[in-house]
N, C-alpha and C positions, 0 to 999 in steps of 0.2 A: 116393515124395516123403516121406510122413508116415512110412514104415519108417526112412528115412535119418534124419529128425529124431528119431525115438524112439530109435533106436540111438545117436545121438549124446549124447543127454541121460542114457540109462541104461548107458552103457559103464562107468560106475564107480558102486559102491553109493552111496546117498545118505549114509551116515554118514561115508564116506571125504571126499566133497565138503565136508560140514559141519565135518570135522576140518581140512581145508586151509583153509576159510574163516576158522574161529575161530583156527587157529594163525597164519595170516598177518596176521589183524588184531591179534592180541597182538604179534607181532613187529614190526610197523610202529608200533604204538602206543608200544611201548618206544624204537624208533628215533626217533620224533618227539619224545617227551619227553626223550631223550638230547641232540638237536640244541639244543632251547630250553635246557636245563640249561647245556650248554657255552656257549652263547652269553651266558648270564647269569653265567658265571663259576663254575659248579658242575662243575668239571674231574673231580673224583674221583668224585662220583656219576655223572656222564656215562660215565667210563671202566668203572665197575661195570656200568651198563646195557648197554654195548657188548658186553660178553662175552656176555650172555645174548641180546642182539639177533642177534648173528652165529651163536651156537650153533643158535637156533631157525631162521635163514635157511638154513644148510647143511642141516639135516635136511628143512625144507619144500621147498626148492628141489630138492634132489636127488630127493625123492619125485616131485615134479611133473614134473621134466625127464624122469626115467626112463621115464615112461609117457605122455608127451605126444602121441606119434604115435598110439597106440591110443585115447587118450581125450583129445581136444583140449579137452573141457569143463573139464579140470583148470586149463588156463591161464586161461580165463575166470573161474573161481571164484577163482583165485590173485589175479588182477587186481582182482576185487571186494574181496577180503580186504585188499588193499594200500589202495584207496580208504577202506574202512571204518576201517583202522588209522590212516590220516592224521587222519581227523575225530575218532576216539576219542582219539588222542595230544593233539590240541589240547584236547579236554574236560578229560583228566586234567591237563594243565599249568594250565589255568585253575581247577580244583578245589584243585590243590596250592598254586597262586599264590606260587611262589617269587620272592624278590627284595624290593627296596624301592622305594617311590615317593617323589617330592617333591611336596608338595601346596602350591600357592599359593593364599592366600585374599585377594582384593582387596576392601576395604570402606572406608566412610567413616573418616576419621581418629579421629573421636569413638568410633566402634565398635570400633576396633582393640584396646584395652585390654581391653574386656570379652570380646571374642572370644579374646583371648590367653589370659585367665584361664580361660575354659570349657575350651579345648583343653588347658591344663596340668592342670586338674582331672582331665580324662580320661585323663592319664598320658603325654601326648605332649610332646616338647620343641618349643618354638616360637621362631622368630627373627622379631622385628617390625621391619619397615623402614619408614621414611616415605617417602611419593613423592607426586608432584604429578599429578593427573588432569587432564582438560580443564577441569572447571569446579571442582573442589576438591581439597583434600589428601586422600590416602589412607593407609591402613595396608595394607601387602603382608606378610601372615603366610607364613612358610616352615615347613612341617612335614614332616620324614621320617618314614615309617611301613612297616611290612610290607605288602606288596601284599594280604596275605590280610585285613588289617584295614582296607583302604582304603575300603570301602562303609560301615563302621561309623563311621568318622571323618567322612566326607562328610555322613552323616545327623546327627552331632552339629552339624557346621557349620551344615547347612541349618535345623536346629531353633533354633540361636542367632541365626541371621541369613539369613533366606530370599532376601534381596537381595544377599548377597555373591556375588562372582564367584569360581569355584573351577576351578583348572586342575591337572589331575595329569600327571606325566611318570614314566616308569620310570627308575631310577637304576641306573648300571652300576658306578659306584665311590662309596663311602661309607666315610670314614676319619675318625675323631676326633669331636668334638662329643659332644652329649648324646643318648644312646639308653638308655632304661631297660633293665635287663638282661632282663626278660621279653619284650621286643620284639625281641631279638636273633635272627638266624638265622645259624647257623654255617656256614661255607663250607669 
């Protein structure tokens, strides 16, 4: 029994298994990133990534499939590489943080102008809407920003008014309005 397990695990040199694992992880990371980019409207970048994704897939899959009967461990390592690649692709996308967000800030009406000024001084365009809350009048500030700078902007808002309600949403289409040139991301 132990001999059978040992032969299963050692049917392929360790370096080959590591190569399969690493290559598959890279390929699926590229694929995950590609799918996310296309979903956000970055079609050209997604198309370029798809070329490299499929090139790697053809090479890796043909290598694994050609020797699968002699070394089924390759299939296990291939599958593990897939799972790692999905996770890494999500990490890569969150680090790149493509796209725009719409941030709504809801605060007391009297605090709205000061918040608006603070946000503008930080280089963001702001639209200030007047609203009615349950107990008082409110200001609703709308700010479009790059996803990559979202956390910095939320910190600025929190420091200016820790009681403000902050809601962020990803934006799929943004056209017109005021976006400072250094905050644009080309599609």
